[in-house]
C-alpha positions, 0 to 999 in steps of 0.5 A: 960575588953573587947577590940573592934576594930573600923575602920571608914573613916573621912573627913579631915575637921573633923580630923582637927576640932577634933585635934583643939578642943582637943588640941592633935597633933596626930589624935589618941590621938584626937580620944581617948580623943573624945572617953573618953569624950563621955563615961563620958558625962551624956548626951550620958548616959541618957536613952530617 
């Protein structure tokens, strides 16, 4: 398994929306849920 460190600045509105949509109370858990969802999403993994 390869670990990658990622750092990004997100606007406060995006963080609030992400937490609401994911149902998580912490920013970290909301981002983790979003990343896992993206990795499992068929649309994100299709070659165009």
